[in-house]
FIFIBA-703676 format. One line per field, with one value per atom (N, C-alpha, C): residue in three letters; atom name; x, y, z. Coordinates in Angstrom, 3 decimals, padded with zeros to 6 digits, always signed. Layout:
// FIFIBA-703676
res: [Ala  ...]
atom: [CA  ...]
u: [X  ...]
v: [Y  ...]
w: [Z  ...]
***
This chain:
// FIFIBA-703676
res: [Met  Met  Met  Lys  Lys  Lys  Val  Val  Val  Leu  Leu  Leu  Phe  Phe  Phe  Arg  Arg  Arg  Val  Val  Val  Lys  Lys  Lys  Arg  Arg  Arg  Met  Met  Met  Met  Met  Met  Arg  Arg  Arg  Gly  Gly  Gly  Lys  Lys  Lys  Leu  Leu  Leu  Val  Val  Val  Pro  Pro  Pro  Ala  Ala  Ala  Val  Val  Val  Leu  Leu  Leu  Ser  Ser  Ser  Ile  Ile  Ile  Val  Val  Val  Leu  Leu  Leu  Gly  Gly  Gly  Ile  Ile  Ile  Val  Val  Val  Ile  Ile  Ile  Ile  Ile  Ile  Ile  Ile  Ile  Ala  Ala  Ala  Arg  Arg  Arg  Arg  Arg  Arg  Ala  Ala  Ala  Ala  Ala  Ala  Val  Val  Val  Asp  Asp  Asp  Val  Val  Val  Leu  Leu  Leu  Val  Val  Val  Lys  Lys  Lys  Val  Val  Val  Ile  Ile  Ile  Gly  Gly  Gly  Gly  Gly  Gly  Leu  Leu  Leu  Ile  Ile  Ile  Val  Val  Val  Ala  Ala  Ala  Ala  Ala  Ala  Gly  Gly  Gly  Ile  Ile  Ile  Gly  Gly  Gly  Phe  Phe  Phe  Phe  Phe  Phe  Ile  Ile  Ile  Val  Val  Val  Tyr  Tyr  Tyr  Leu  Leu  Leu  Arg  Arg  Arg  Arg  Arg  Arg  Glu  Glu  Glu  Asp  Asp  Asp  Lys  Lys  Lys  Asn  Asn  Asn  Ala  Ala  Ala  Gly  Gly  Gly  Asn  Asn  Asn  Leu  Leu  Leu  Lys  Lys  Lys  Met  Met  Met  Val  Val  Val  Ala  Ala  Ala  Met  Met  Met  Cys  Cys  Cys  Ser  Ser  Ser  Leu  Leu  Leu  Met  Met  Met  Met  Met  Met  Ile  Ile  Ile  Leu  Leu  Leu  Val  Val  Val  Gly  Gly  Gly  Val  Val  Val  Leu  Leu  Leu  Leu  Leu  Leu  Phe  Phe  Phe  Ile  Ile  Ile  Phe  Phe  Phe  Ala  Ala  Ala  Thr  Thr  Thr  Ser  Ser  Ser  Ile  Ile  Ile  Val  Val  Val  Asp  Asp  Asp  Ile  Ile  Ile  Phe  Phe  Phe  Pro  Pro  Pro  Ala  Ala  Ala  Ile  Ile  Ile  Met  Met  Met  Gly  Gly  Gly  Ile  Ile  Ile  Tyr  Tyr  Tyr  Leu  Leu  Leu  Ile  Ile  Ile  Leu  Leu  Leu  Asn  Asn  Asn  Gly  Gly  Gly  Leu  Leu  Leu  Ser  Ser  Ser  His  His  His  Met  Met  Met  Thr  Thr  Thr  Ala  Ala  Ala  Gly  Gly  Gly  Tyr  Tyr  Tyr  Ala  Ala  Ala  Asp  Asp  Asp  Pro  Pro  Pro  Asp  Asp  Asp  Asn  Asn  Asn  Arg  Arg  Arg  Ile  Ile  Ile  Ile  Ile  Ile  Ala  Ala  Ala  Ser  Ser  Ser  Met  Met  Met  Met  Met  Met  Gly  Gly  Gly  Ile  Ile  Ile  Leu  Leu  Leu  Leu  Leu  Leu  Ile  Ile  Ile  Ala  Ala  Ala  Pro  Pro  Pro  Gly  Gly  Gly  Ile  Ile  Ile  Leu  Leu  Leu  Ile  Ile  Ile  Val  Val  Val  Leu  Leu  Leu  Gln  Gln  Gln  Pro  Pro  Pro  Gly  Gly  Gly  Phe  Phe  Phe  Leu  Leu  Leu  Val  Val  Val  Asn  Asn  Asn  Thr  Thr  Thr  Ile  Ile  Ile  Met  Met  Met  Ile  Ile  Ile  Phe  Phe  Phe  Ile  Ile  Ile  Gly  Gly  Gly  Ala  Ala  Ala  Ala  Ala  Ala  Phe  Phe  Phe  Ile  Ile  Ile  Val  Val  Val  Ser  Ser  Ser  Gly  Gly  Gly  Ile  Ile  Ile  Ser  Ser  Ser  Asp  Asp  Asp  Leu  Leu  Leu  Leu  Leu  Leu  Leu  Leu  Leu  Ala  Ala  Ala  Arg  Arg  Arg  Arg  Arg  Arg  Leu  Leu  Leu  Asn  Asn  Asn  Gly  Gly  Gly  Gly  Gly  Gly  Leu  Leu  Leu  Leu  Leu  Leu]
atom: [N  CA  C  N  CA  C  N  CA  C  N  CA  C  N  CA  C  N  CA  C  N  CA  C  N  CA  C  N  CA  C  N  CA  C  N  CA  C  N  CA  C  N  CA  C  N  CA  C  N  CA  C  N  CA  C  N  CA  C  N  CA  C  N  CA  C  N  CA  C  N  CA  C  N  CA  C  N  CA  C  N  CA  C  N  CA  C  N  CA  C  N  CA  C  N  CA  C  N  CA  C  N  CA  C  N  CA  C  N  CA  C  N  CA  C  N  CA  C  N  CA  C  N  CA  C  N  CA  C  N  CA  C  N  CA  C  N  CA  C  N  CA  C  N  CA  C  N  CA  C  N  CA  C  N  CA  C  N  CA  C  N  CA  C  N  CA  C  N  CA  C  N  CA  C  N  CA  C  N  CA  C  N  CA  C  N  CA  C  N  CA  C  N  CA  C  N  CA  C  N  CA  C  N  CA  C  N  CA  C  N  CA  C  N  CA  C  N  CA  C  N  CA  C  N  CA  C  N  CA  C  N  CA  C  N  CA  C  N  CA  C  N  CA  C  N  CA  C  N  CA  C  N  CA  C  N  CA  C  N  CA  C  N  CA  C  N  CA  C  N  CA  C  N  CA  C  N  CA  C  N  CA  C  N  CA  C  N  CA  C  N  CA  C  N  CA  C  N  CA  C  N  CA  C  N  CA  C  N  CA  C  N  CA  C  N  CA  C  N  CA  C  N  CA  C  N  CA  C  N  CA  C  N  CA  C  N  CA  C  N  CA  C  N  CA  C  N  CA  C  N  CA  C  N  CA  C  N  CA  C  N  CA  C  N  CA  C  N  CA  C  N  CA  C  N  CA  C  N  CA  C  N  CA  C  N  CA  C  N  CA  C  N  CA  C  N  CA  C  N  CA  C  N  CA  C  N  CA  C  N  CA  C  N  CA  C  N  CA  C  N  CA  C  N  CA  C  N  CA  C  N  CA  C  N  CA  C  N  CA  C  N  CA  C  N  CA  C  N  CA  C  N  CA  C  N  CA  C  N  CA  C  N  CA  C  N  CA  C  N  CA  C  N  CA  C  N  CA  C  N  CA  C  N  CA  C  N  CA  C  N  CA  C  N  CA  C  N  CA  C  N  CA  C  N  CA  C  N  CA  C  N  CA  C  N  CA  C  N  CA  C  N  CA  C  N  CA  C  N  CA  C  N  CA  C  N  CA  C  N  CA  C  N  CA  C  N  CA  C  N  CA  C  N  CA  C  N  CA  C  N  CA  C  N  CA  C  N  CA  C  N  CA  C  N  CA  C  N  CA  C  N  CA  C  N  CA  C  N  CA  C  N  CA  C  N  CA  C  N  CA  C  N  CA  C  N  CA  C  N  CA  C  N  CA  C  N  CA  C  N  CA  C]
u: [-004.950  -004.741  -004.194  -003.288  -002.711  -003.789  -004.735  -005.818  -006.684  -007.006  -007.820  -007.122  -005.814  -005.055  -005.134  -005.010  -005.095  -006.480  -007.515  -008.883  -009.080  -008.591  -008.712  -007.983  -006.790  -006.029  -006.755  -007.322  -008.067  -009.280  -009.983  -011.174  -010.791  -009.630  -009.181  -008.970  -008.502  -008.299  -009.608  -010.711  -012.015  -012.741  -012.152  -012.840  -013.073  -012.037  -012.174  -013.166  -013.052  -014.067  -015.481  -015.628  -016.961  -017.546  -016.745  -017.216  -017.513  -016.648  -016.896  -018.171  -018.439  -019.658  -020.887  -020.839  -021.962  -022.150  -021.048  -021.129  -021.657  -021.162  -021.639  -023.132  -023.580  -025.005  -025.845  -025.387  -026.122  -026.147  -025.008  -024.950  -025.889  -025.918  -026.801  -028.259  -028.628  -030.018  -030.375  -029.469  -029.759  -029.750  -028.747  -028.597  -028.837  -030.047  -030.364  -030.177  -030.674  -030.626  -029.187  -028.385  -026.983  -026.252  -026.578  -025.932  -026.269  -027.508  -027.907  -027.188  -027.117  -026.408  -024.945  -024.304  -022.903  -022.775  -023.693  -023.659  -023.782  -024.705  -024.880  -023.620  -023.008  -021.772  -020.630  -020.542  -019.496  -019.710  -020.954  -021.251  -020.883  -021.222  -020.848  -019.347  -018.608  -017.152  -016.571  -017.131  -016.663  -016.938  -018.094  -018.422  -017.471  -017.145  -016.187  -014.824  -014.381  -013.076  -013.036  -014.122  -014.173  -014.153  -014.910  -014.927  -013.560  -012.864  -011.511  -010.581  -010.716  -009.890  -010.115  -011.359  -011.651  -011.122  -011.235  -010.755  -009.233  -008.549  -007.088  -006.702  -007.449  -007.192  -007.371  -008.414  -008.648  -007.479  -007.013  -005.929  -004.617  -004.408  -003.155  -003.140  -004.285  -004.344  -003.759  -003.087  -002.482  -003.502  -004.390  -005.370  -006.665  -006.765  -007.930  -009.109  -008.916  -009.978  -010.874  -010.523  -011.366  -012.724  -013.787  -015.152  -015.435  -014.992  -015.288  -014.532  -013.359  -012.618  -013.302  -013.890  -014.641  -015.839  -016.456  -017.574  -017.091  -015.913  -015.340  -015.108  -014.596  -014.358  -015.666  -016.684  -017.978  -018.599  -018.558  -019.128  -018.376  -017.055  -016.298  -016.615  -016.782  -017.165  -018.570  -019.469  -020.823  -020.771  -019.921  -019.776  -019.282  -018.304  -017.785  -018.885  -019.664  -020.763  -021.802  -022.209  -023.203  -022.660  -021.405  -020.802  -020.755  -020.383  -020.341  -021.741  -022.742  -024.124  -024.602  -024.263  -024.626  -023.970  -022.727  -022.000  -022.578  -022.863  -023.345  -024.792  -025.641  -027.076  -027.545  -026.732  -027.067  -028.403  -028.630  -029.863  -031.087  -031.011  -032.145  -032.437  -031.396  -031.571  -032.228  -031.822  -032.412  -033.894  -034.279  -035.688  -036.509  -035.930  -036.670  -036.775  -035.720  -035.680  -036.828  -037.136  -038.264  -039.591  -039.789  -041.034  -041.166  -040.070  -040.086  -040.431  -039.850  -040.162  -041.637  -042.184  -043.595  -044.503  -044.186  -044.975  -044.908  -043.732  -043.588  -044.475  -044.485  -045.322  -046.807  -047.229  -048.635  -049.000  -048.163  -048.448  -048.427  -047.490  -047.427  -048.666  -049.112  -050.326  -051.550  -051.660  -052.783  -052.732  -051.533  -051.371  -051.872  -051.557  -052.033  -053.557  -054.122  -055.586  -056.253  -055.681  -056.228  -056.132  -054.998  -054.832  -055.813  -056.139  -057.088  -058.474  -058.882  -060.205  -060.246  -059.097  -059.055  -059.058  -058.639  -058.565  -059.447  -060.696  -061.631  -061.167  -060.350  -059.893  -058.948  -058.207  -057.217  -057.589  -058.862  -059.287  -059.006  -059.324  -059.161  -057.682  -056.871  -055.441  -054.784  -055.106  -054.509  -054.932  -056.187  -056.656  -055.954  -055.790  -055.094  -053.636  -052.987  -051.604  -051.518  -052.489  -052.521  -052.646  -053.542  -053.726  -052.471  -051.838  -050.615  -049.459  -049.497  -048.476  -048.846  -050.118  -050.560  -050.437  -050.787  -050.781  -049.400  -048.337  -047.038  -046.580  -046.996  -046.643  -047.203  -048.473  -049.093  -048.384  -048.087  -047.395  -046.036  -045.316  -043.991  -044.098  -045.087  -045.244  -045.635  -046.537  -046.970  -045.913  -045.135  -044.090  -042.775  -042.103  -040.894  -039.791  -039.736  -038.728  -038.936  -040.164  -040.483  -039.601  -039.471  -038.682  -037.212  -036.679  -035.269  -035.017  -035.895  -035.731  -035.779  -036.710  -036.839  -035.594  -035.114  -033.917  -032.720  -032.562  -031.415  -031.516  -032.722  -032.878  -032.442  -032.837  -032.418  -030.897  -030.295  -028.839  -028.147  -028.613  -028.029  -028.179  -029.354  -029.588  -028.679  -028.452  -027.568  -026.144  -025.665  -024.334  -024.254  -025.290  -025.296  -025.293  -026.161  -026.225  -024.898  -024.296  -023.003  -021.934  -021.885  -020.901  -021.111  -022.366  -022.669  -022.324  -022.647  -022.334  -020.824  -020.052  -018.597  -018.071  -018.637  -018.220  -018.544  -019.738  -020.119  -019.259  -018.964  -018.124  -016.710  -016.174  -014.838  -014.822  -015.855  -015.939  -015.991  -016.770  -016.921  -015.619  -014.927  -013.682  -012.544  -012.626  -011.593  -011.916  -012.855  -013.184  -013.896  -014.660  -015.424  -014.684  -013.443  -012.685  -012.488  -012.749  -012.477  -011.066]
v: [-081.378  -082.481  -081.999  -080.989  -080.449  -079.769  -079.101  -078.417  -079.433  -080.554  -081.590  -082.154  -082.327  -082.829  -081.845  -080.557  -079.541  -079.509  -079.632  -079.643  -080.858  -082.022  -083.235  -083.064  -082.486  -082.286  -081.303  -080.266  -079.292  -079.948  -080.792  -081.438  -082.419  -083.102  -083.982  -083.171  -081.947  -081.067  -080.565  -080.752  -080.317  -081.414  -082.595  -083.699  -083.392  -082.946  -082.650  -081.503  -080.376  -079.325  -079.803  -080.696  -081.203  -082.010  -082.868  -083.670  -082.763  -081.767  -080.821  -080.018  -079.678  -078.958  -079.791  -081.066  -081.963  -082.082  -082.272  -082.403  -081.113  -079.967  -078.680  -078.507  -078.883  -078.796  -079.642  -080.852  -081.736  -081.148  -080.617  -080.009  -078.812  -077.984  -076.807  -077.233  -078.274  -078.730  -079.328  -080.076  -080.725  -079.712  -078.844  -077.884  -076.474  -076.233  -074.939  -073.777  -073.907  -072.800  -072.439  -073.434  -073.177  -072.575  -073.045  -072.523  -071.051  -070.673  -069.265  -068.412  -068.888  -068.129  -067.928  -068.978  -068.867  -067.895  -067.980  -067.083  -065.622  -065.328  -063.949  -063.488  -064.380  -064.018  -063.779  -064.576  -064.368  -063.028  -062.725  -061.434  -060.291  -060.440  -059.432  -059.253  -060.353  -060.279  -059.604  -059.904  -059.266  -057.760  -057.373  -055.944  -055.249  -055.895  -055.321  -055.165  -056.199  -056.141  -055.011  -054.862  -053.778  -052.420  -052.294  -051.031  -050.684  -051.692  -051.458  -051.048  -051.710  -051.359  -049.921  -049.511  -048.131  -047.140  -047.502  -046.603  -046.477  -047.567  -047.517  -046.607  -046.700  -045.808  -044.359  -044.094  -042.737  -042.271  -043.140  -042.759  -042.503  -043.170  -043.025  -041.786  -041.166  -039.958  -038.781  -037.916  -036.760  -035.650  -035.417  -034.348  -034.935  -035.025  -035.639  -034.669  -033.431  -032.439  -032.376  -033.074  -033.060  -033.653  -033.049  -033.466  -034.915  -035.378  -036.758  -037.756  -037.385  -038.291  -038.422  -037.331  -037.417  -038.355  -038.293  -039.190  -040.642  -040.868  -042.216  -042.720  -041.860  -042.253  -042.601  -041.780  -042.043  -043.333  -043.505  -044.718  -045.957  -045.859  -047.031  -047.384  -046.385  -046.657  -047.259  -046.767  -047.341  -048.787  -049.062  -050.431  -051.352  -050.878  -051.692  -051.965  -050.951  -051.116  -052.109  -051.959  -052.869  -054.292  -054.450  -055.781  -056.443  -055.666  -056.206  -056.606  -055.762  -056.094  -057.358  -057.499  -058.720  -059.935  -059.796  -060.920  -061.296  -060.303  -060.573  -061.048  -060.400  -060.691  -061.465  -062.375  -063.129  -063.843  -064.510  -065.282  -064.376  -063.259  -062.331  -061.732  -061.404  -060.810  -061.801  -063.060  -064.097  -064.259  -064.052  -064.164  -062.947  -061.764  -060.530  -060.207  -060.433  -060.023  -060.598  -061.897  -062.410  -061.764  -061.488  -060.854  -059.460  -058.729  -057.398  -057.515  -058.520  -058.737  -059.083  -059.898  -060.264  -059.055  -058.217  -056.997  -056.092  -055.986  -055.181  -055.724  -057.044  -057.636  -057.370  -057.479  -057.224  -055.773  -054.835  -053.421  -053.091  -053.689  -053.466  -054.043  -055.211  -055.813  -054.962  -054.450  -053.560  -052.287  -051.791  -050.612  -050.892  -052.075  -052.444  -052.517  -053.106  -053.239  -051.872  -050.990  -049.647  -048.884  -049.030  -048.363  -048.922  -050.192  -050.806  -050.218  -049.854  -049.263  -047.838  -047.176  -045.820  -045.819  -046.922  -047.028  -048.188  -047.916  -048.994  -049.865  -049.324  -050.111  -051.242  -051.024  -052.019  -052.655  -052.557  -053.034  -054.524  -055.337  -056.790  -057.155  -056.589  -056.902  -056.430  -055.221  -054.695  -055.523  -055.944  -056.776  -058.125  -058.716  -060.011  -059.853  -058.795  -058.555  -058.346  -057.612  -057.386  -058.692  -059.556  -060.855  -061.709  -061.672  -062.448  -061.961  -060.713  -060.203  -060.418  -060.280  -060.408  -061.850  -062.820  -064.224  -064.688  -064.514  -064.938  -064.061  -062.788  -061.911  -062.429  -062.850  -063.412  -064.698  -065.551  -066.807  -066.540  -065.556  -065.243  -064.655  -063.791  -063.203  -064.269  -065.177  -066.220  -067.311  -067.587  -068.611  -068.036  -067.168  -066.525  -067.521  -068.632  -069.640  -070.297  -070.232  -070.833  -070.256  -068.937  -068.275  -068.657  -068.616  -068.949  -070.407  -071.312  -072.725  -072.965  -072.322  -072.494  -072.005  -070.843  -070.304  -071.219  -071.699  -072.557  -073.902  -074.415  -075.659  -075.436  -074.304  -073.998  -073.836  -073.170  -072.994  -074.349  -075.178  -076.510  -077.348  -077.289  -078.050  -077.548  -076.243  -075.693  -076.207  -076.276  -076.825  -078.289  -079.051  -080.473  -080.642  -079.912  -080.010  -079.581  -078.522  -078.066  -079.137  -079.746  -080.794  -082.009  -082.418  -083.578  -083.279  -082.080  -081.752  -081.721  -081.224  -081.246  -082.680  -083.547  -084.957  -085.614  -085.370  -085.974  -085.448  -084.163  -083.592  -084.168  -084.295  -084.869  -086.315  -087.049  -088.452  -088.555  -087.677  -087.686  -087.328  -086.309  -085.878  -086.879  -087.665  -088.659  -090.008  -090.051  -091.305  -092.302  -091.817  -092.725  -093.094  -092.674  -092.969  -091.699  -091.776  -090.617  -090.771]
w: [-047.638  -046.739  -045.394  -045.460  -044.253  -043.389  -044.047  -043.337  -042.605  -043.253  -042.620  -041.394  -041.460  -040.315  -039.151  -039.456  -038.406  -037.774  -038.587  -038.061  -037.162  -037.587  -036.766  -035.433  -035.476  -034.246  -033.325  -033.909  -033.118  -032.449  -033.194  -032.640  -031.533  -031.655  -030.573  -029.301  -029.462  -028.321  -027.717  -028.410  -027.906  -027.152  -027.067  -026.390  -024.913  -024.231  -022.804  -022.587  -023.315  -023.134  -023.465  -024.459  -024.802  -023.650  -023.065  -021.928  -020.739  -020.492  -019.397  -019.638  -020.889  -021.233  -020.902  -021.233  -020.931  -019.426  -018.703  -017.238  -016.619  -017.089  -016.573  -016.836  -018.027  -018.341  -017.409  -017.126  -016.212  -014.807  -014.348  -013.013  -012.937  -013.977  -013.975  -013.910  -014.646  -014.630  -013.271  -012.681  -011.395  -010.251  -010.214  -009.107  -009.619  -010.098  -010.723  -009.761  -008.570  -007.606  -007.250  -006.963  -006.628  -007.821  -009.020  -010.227  -010.432  -010.168  -010.318  -009.286  -008.048  -007.012  -007.380  -007.879  -008.294  -009.456  -010.413  -011.568  -011.140  -010.236  -009.761  -009.024  -008.242  -007.527  -008.506  -009.548  -010.556  -011.256  -011.612  -012.244  -011.296  -010.018  -009.027  -008.936  -008.943  -008.898  -010.128  -011.296  -012.525  -012.515  -011.988  -011.902  -010.933  -009.798  -008.846  -009.513  -010.223  -010.892  -011.923  -012.690  -013.679  -012.978  -011.901  -011.156  -010.598  -010.071  -009.555  -010.695  -011.831  -012.985  -013.424  -013.511  -013.906  -012.866  -011.590  -010.539  -010.584  -010.884  -011.027  -012.187  -013.282  -014.423  -013.980  -013.192  -012.691  -011.828  -010.928  -010.024  -010.769  -011.875  -012.625  -013.509  -013.720  -014.552  -013.767  -014.468  -013.798  -013.554  -014.525  -014.388  -013.837  -012.517  -011.881  -011.766  -012.150  -012.028  -013.253  -014.313  -015.505  -015.164  -015.699  -015.374  -015.700  -016.871  -017.245  -016.370  -015.854  -014.976  -013.619  -013.153  -011.900  -012.073  -013.252  -013.537  -013.573  -014.159  -014.197  -012.774  -011.915  -010.523  -009.821  -009.998  -009.359  -009.896  -011.214  -011.810  -011.366  -011.268  -010.835  -009.383  -008.533  -007.143  -007.068  -007.925  -007.971  -008.461  -009.449  -009.944  -008.835  -008.071  -006.968  -005.964  -005.629  -004.677  -005.197  -006.458  -007.045  -007.081  -007.473  -007.516  -006.146  -005.127  -003.763  -003.306  -003.616  -003.242  -003.954  -005.241  -005.964  -005.322  -004.946  -004.358  -002.991  -002.172  -000.805  -000.809  -001.608  -001.572  -002.801  -003.296  -004.523  -004.388  -003.284  -003.107  -003.102  -002.406  -002.355  -003.722  -004.457  -005.775  -006.718  -006.625  -007.474  -007.153  -005.903  -005.521  -005.941  -005.859  -006.105  -007.599  -008.372  -009.773  -010.603  -010.526  -011.320  -010.941  -009.645  -009.220  -009.833  -009.890  -010.508  -011.997  -012.662  -014.082  -014.267  -013.377  -013.459  -013.281  -012.321  -012.092  -013.321  -013.915  -015.130  -016.251  -016.435  -017.481  -017.229  -015.978  -015.641  -015.956  -015.508  -015.752  -017.243  -017.969  -019.408  -020.098  -019.672  -020.230  -019.961  -018.740  -018.410  -019.258  -019.508  -020.355  -021.773  -022.299  -023.637  -023.669  -022.639  -022.606  -022.502  -021.702  -021.563  -022.884  -023.566  -024.859  -025.888  -025.764  -026.690  -026.571  -025.377  -025.203  -025.733  -025.785  -026.325  -027.853  -028.448  -029.907  -030.363  -030.759  -031.098  -032.267  -033.169  -034.315  -033.894  -032.838  -032.395  -031.055  -030.678  -029.370  -029.182  -030.166  -030.027  -029.945  -030.834  -030.836  -029.540  -029.107  -027.882  -026.667  -026.637  -025.525  -025.513  -026.694  -026.768  -026.332  -026.777  -026.367  -024.858  -024.323  -022.877  -022.112  -022.549  -021.886  -022.013  -023.213  -023.424  -022.549  -022.131  -021.224  -019.763  -019.446  -018.058  -017.564  -018.401  -017.967  -017.484  -018.280  -017.738  -016.581  -016.569  -015.454  -014.146  -014.164  -012.949  -012.548  -013.520  -013.230  -012.591  -013.115  -012.573  -011.169  -010.927  -009.594  -008.576  -008.968  -008.038  -007.841  -008.878  -008.818  -009.350  -008.589  -009.108  -009.467  -008.788  -009.087  -010.436  -010.956  -012.251  -013.355  -013.393  -014.430  -014.317  -013.110  -012.894  -013.270  -012.840  -013.166  -014.668  -015.334  -016.781  -017.510  -017.139  -017.779  -017.533  -016.314  -016.008  -016.733  -016.904  -017.668  -019.114  -019.693  -021.070  -021.168  -020.194  -020.206  -020.078  -019.151  -018.993  -020.244  -020.847  -022.079  -023.203  -023.264  -024.295  -024.116  -022.865  -022.618  -023.038  -022.721  -023.083  -024.598  -025.286  -026.751  -027.376  -026.854  -027.372  -027.197  -026.022  -025.777  -026.662  -026.809  -027.658  -029.111  -029.578  -030.972  -031.198  -030.220  -030.344  -030.385  -029.537  -029.554  -030.890  -031.401  -032.679  -033.824  -033.806  -034.846  -034.775  -033.572  -033.408  -033.883  -033.578  -033.998  -035.518  -036.108  -037.572  -038.277  -037.753  -038.369  -038.170  -037.131  -036.875  -037.473  -038.373  -039.053  -038.160  -037.222  -036.355  -035.085  -034.944  -033.730  -032.937  -031.650  -030.797  -030.320]
***
C-alpha cells in the first residue's frame, strides 16, 4: 500500500513535465526550422563545454609532456572549434547536412547496382537495393528540408505522445482524478 502511495505521488509530480512535453512537441512541429537551429546551437554549446572541460583537465595535469595528454589538448581545442562553428553556422549546417546524406545514399545505391552487374546471381537484389537507396537520396538532394522536417515532426510527435501517456498514467493511478 505504501508503494502505491509513493507511485501516485510521483505521478502527480509528473503532471507539469507531461504538459510541458506536450507543449514542446507542438512547438517543435509548428516551428520545425527554429527548433532545429536551436538544437544545433545547443549541441554546439555542449561540445564547447566538453572541450573546455577536457582542456582544463589537461592544464591541471603536472606532466604535460606525456603523448596522450598532448592528444587530449589537441582534441579539446578541436572540440571547442567544432562547437563554435556549430553554434555560429547552425543554419548553414542544417541546410548542407541533408544534402550530403542524400549524395551518400545516391553513391551507395550506384555502388550496389554496379556490384549487381558484377555478380549475376545477385543482380536483381542488388539492383533493387540500389534503387531503394537512390530514390530517397535524390529526394533528399532535391528537397533537403524534407528530411529535416520529417525528423522534427517525428521528434515533436514523440514528445506529444510521451506527455499524453504520462497524463493518462497519472490519471489512472490517481483513480481518475488528476
